[in-house]
N, C-alpha and C positions, 0 to 999 in steps of 0.2 A: 726585488732581490735584497737580501740582507747579508751582513757580514757578521761572523762569529769569532770571538776570541775565547779559546779554552785554556785556562790555567790549570796545569796538571801538577799534582803534588800531594804531600801528606804533611803532617805536623812535625816530622822529624828533621830538625836542623834545616839545612839549605834546600832540602826537598820541597819545602813550603814556598819557594820563591814564585812558582807559577800561580799559586793561590794568592799570594801577596800582590803580584802584579795585577791580577784581575780585580782584587778588592780596591786597589788604588785607581784603576781605570773606571770602576763604577762610581767613584766619587767625583769624576770629571764630567764636564758637559760634553758627552759624546753625541755624534749624530744619532738620530732615532733608529737608523737601520743597523746599528752596532749592538750586538748582544754579547754580554760577558758571562761566561760559565766557569765555575770552579768544579774540578773533578778529581777525586782520588782514583777513579776507574776510567782512564782515558778511552779505552776501547769502546765502552758503552756510551760515553758522552759523544764520541765520534759518530756513533750510529744513530743517535737519538736526535731527530729533528734537523737533518741536513738538507731537506728539500728546500729549494729556494735560496740556498746560501751561495753567494758569489765568491766570497773570500773566507777561507777558514784559516785563522792564525792560531797556532799552538805555542804556548810558552811553558818551558819545563827546565828543570835543573839537569845538567849533564855532568858526567863523571869528572872528577878533578884531574887537571893536567898541568898544574903549576901556576895557573893564572886565575885564582878565585875572583868571581865577579865579571869575568870577560864575557861579552855578549857575542853571539855568532848566529848568523842565519844558517840553517842546516837544510840541505836538500833531502828529499826522500831517499835518494841513493846513499847518502851519508848516514842516515838515521840509524841503520843497523849497527854501524860502528860506534856511535856515541851513546846509544841507550845502554842502560845497565843490563848486563847479561841475565841477571835474575831480578827483574823489576819488582819493586814493592807494590806496583800497581796491578799485579796479576797480568792480564793481557795489556801490553804496553801500547804506546803511540803507533809504532810501526805495524803491529798486528791490527790495531783499530783502523788505520788507513787502508791496509790491504783488504780487510773485510768490507769497508765502505766502497772501495773500488770494485770488489767482486760483486757487491750488491747493486752497483750502478748508482750509488748516492754520493760519491765523492764530488765535492764542489770543483768548479773549473780551476780555481787557484787555491793552493795549500802552501802556507809558509810556516816554518817552524823556527822559533827563536829560542836558542839554547842559552842558559846562564850557567857558566862553569861554577860548580859547587866547590866548597872547601871541605865540608863535612856533612855527613848524613845522620848525625846523632845530635841530641840536645833538643831543647824546646824553643829555640829561637834561631833566626838567620845569623850566620857569621857576619862580622862587620863588612867584609869585602862584598858579600852577596847583597846585604842590605843596601849598600851604596849603589848597587846596580839596578835596583828596582825602578827608580825614577827614569834613568836612561832607557831601560827596557820599555817602559810605558811610552816614552817619547818616540822610540823607534817604531813601535806598533802603531801609534797614532799617525806618524808620518806615512807609514806604508798604507794604512787604510785610507788616508786622505788621497794619496797618489792613485790608489786603485779606484776610488770613487771618481776622481777627476778623469781617469782613463775611460771609465764606463760612461761618464757623461759625454765625453767626446766621441764615443763609438756610435 
């Protein structure tokens, strides 16, 4: 079994945070069973190669709500409320997860880490969101380590 982290985003402002988190994770010494994927098209990334995945972790920017850079775990039930109504990604994360579930390829554990955006314009992350990249990486690493430990104990 392997674990996959998908960073979702585009180059537009804080929407790039998922891509930046994955790039930062790739520079770390991660366990060999962790694969990091960057995707501007999350629905297709979610359907590609999920066989044998134990934990799927998705990191993406979520709409501004007054606390730029705030990190939050998002349940699948909450996902429809926090995704952009008109996603720049085409089919979004919620649709990709629904398709994976319908096709029977959804991993046993799916976690979504949202990073509250400040803005979706410009060519760089806002300062608040840039400061959240390292804590997001740390949260994902802790979650994957706990999942690995739980699987080893099972």
